[in-house]
N, C-alpha and C positions, 0 to 999 in steps of 0.2 A: 635872184632866183631864175630870171629869164635866161641868163648866161648858161645855167646848167642844162636847159633843154635844147640849146643850140650848140653845145660843145660835145663832139662825138667821143672824145676820150673819157669825159665824165660819165656820159651815158653808157658807154661800154662797161665801165667799172660797176655802175649802179645796177645795170640790168643783166649782168653776165650770167646769173643763175637761171634766168627764164626767157631771155630774148637776145637776138643779135640784130644790130642795126648797120645799114650801109647807106652812106650819104650818096645820093645819085644826082643831086643838083643842089644849088645854094639853099633852096627851101624844100627839098623833097628827100624823103628817106624810104628805104625798103626795109621792112621789119619782118622778123620771123620769131614767133613765140614757140617755145619748146613745150610740148605736152608731156606730162609724166608717163603716160602710157606709151609714149613713142610718137614720132611724127611731129607735126607742128602746123601752124597756120601762118600764112604769109599775106602781107598787104603793103601798100604804098601809102604814105601820108605826106601831106603838105603842112609845114610848120611856118607860121607867119607871126612875126613880132610886130604888133600894131601900136606899141607905145610902152611907156614905163609900166611894168607889171601886167601887161596884156599880151597874152600869147594865144594863138589859135592853132589847133591841131585838127586837121580834117583828113579822113581816110578818102583816098582818091581811087583806089583799086584794091579789092580784096573782099574778105568775108563780111565786112561791115561797112561797105561803101555807101 
């Protein structure tokens, strides 16, 4: 399951209807969620795999930092 959250191709397919992701470093992603009324929200997140079955997702810049 951890592989899913670190594989951009899988994430692009799974989130295509409501978000876009851009990998900006090994452990950092730029995300944009599309809002139904138009526009969207952007943020950057750090994804860290800390062991088997342990993944950390931390917003580093954006609306919920």
